[in-house]
C-alpha positions in Angstrom: 27.5 -12.5 -11.7 30.1 -11.5 -9.2 28.5 -8.0 -9.2 25.2 -9.4 -7.8 25.9 -12.8 -6.3 28.2 -12.9 -3.3 29.0 -16.6 -3.7 30.2 -16.1 -7.3 33.9 -15.2 -7.2 34.6 -15.3 -10.9 32.5 -15.7 -14.1 34.3 -15.3 -17.4 33.3 -15.8 -21.0 35.6 -18.3 -22.6 34.3 -18.2 -26.1 34.8 -15.6 -28.9 31.1 -15.1 -28.8 30.2 -12.7 -26.0 26.5 -13.6 -25.6 23.8 -15.8 -27.1 23.4 -19.4 -28.0 26.7 -21.4 -27.7 28.5 -18.9 -25.5 30.8 -20.7 -23.1 31.9 -19.5 -19.6 34.0 -20.6 -16.7 32.6 -20.0 -13.2 34.1 -20.1 -9.7 31.7 -20.2 -6.8 32.0 -20.8 -3.1 29.0 -22.8 -1.8 28.7 -24.4 1.7 32.4 -23.5 2.3 33.7 -25.3 -0.8 35.1 -23.7 -3.9 33.6 -25.2 -7.0 34.6 -24.5 -10.6 32.8 -25.4 -13.8 32.5 -24.7 -17.5 29.1 -24.1 -19.1 27.5 -23.5 -22.5 24.4 -21.4 -23.2 21.8 -23.7 -24.6 18.9 -21.3 -25.0 18.9 -17.5 -25.5 16.2 -15.0 -26.1 17.5 -11.5 -25.7 16.1 -9.7 -22.6 13.8 -12.7 -22.0 15.5 -15.9 -21.2 18.9 -17.7 -20.9 19.6 -21.3 -20.1 22.9 -23.2 -19.7 24.3 -26.7 -19.2 27.5 -28.0 -17.7 28.7 -31.6 -17.0 31.9 -31.3 -15.0 32.6 -31.5 -12.1 28.9 -32.3 -11.8 25.8 -31.7 -13.9 24.3 -28.2 -13.5 21.5 -26.8 -15.6 19.8 -23.5 -15.1 17.5 -20.9 -16.6 16.9 -17.2 -16.0 13.7 -15.7 -17.3 13.0 -11.9 -17.3 9.4 -10.6 -17.7 8.1 -7.1 -17.4 6.0 -6.6 -14.3 3.6 -3.9 -13.2 6.3 -2.4 -11.0 9.7 -3.4 -12.6 10.9 -6.8 -13.6 9.9 -10.3 -12.6 13.0 -12.7 -12.5 12.5 -16.4 -12.4 15.5 -18.7 -11.8 15.4 -22.5 -12.0 18.4 -24.7 -11.4 18.8 -28.4 -11.4 22.1 -30.0 -10.3 23.7 -33.3 -9.2 26.4 -33.5 -6.5 29.0 -36.1 -6.9 29.4 -39.0 -4.4 25.9 -40.6 -4.9 24.2 -41.2 -1.5 26.8 -39.2 0.5 26.4 -36.2 -1.9 22.6 -36.4 -1.6 22.8 -36.3 2.2 25.2 -33.3 2.2 23.0 -31.6 -0.3 19.9 -32.0 1.9 21.7 -31.0 5.1 23.7 -28.0 3.9 24.3 -27.3 0.3 20.7 -26.8 -0.9 20.0 -24.3 1.9 23.2 -22.4 1.1 22.5 -22.3 -2.6 18.9 -21.2 -2.0 20.0 -18.3 0.3 22.7 -17.3 -2.2 20.3 -17.3 -5.1 17.6 -15.4 -3.2 20.0 -12.7 -2.0 21.6 -12.5 -5.5 18.3 -12.2 -7.3 17.2 -9.4 -5.1 20.4 -7.5 -5.8 20.2 -8.3 -9.6 16.6 -6.9 -9.7 17.9 -3.7 -8.0 20.7 -3.4 -10.6 18.3 -4.1 -13.6 15.7 -1.6 -12.5 18.2 1.3 -12.1 
């Protein structure tokens, strides 16, 4: 991820398994000026098609990447669902700043990932 997503500072595999269902990772991201770290586990994996993950701490974060051949290259779909801590305050911060920062980071990152995959 650090190769294609500027907000990702580190993404390391923490399990003996290098890829596939059950693989665990540790990620360090900078979003909206804050450094956030989490551990995740791959919950769904179809080689060259789909990968989903789940993490609980410091807050819930679930996501899925899907890759589909397209007429001119690869179509990448990314879906993420997350909860920020701090209940109402977290929801307000998310609406005002975090969500926009994450969306921009993902859009920029996916464009770069697409370029890398299509080389």
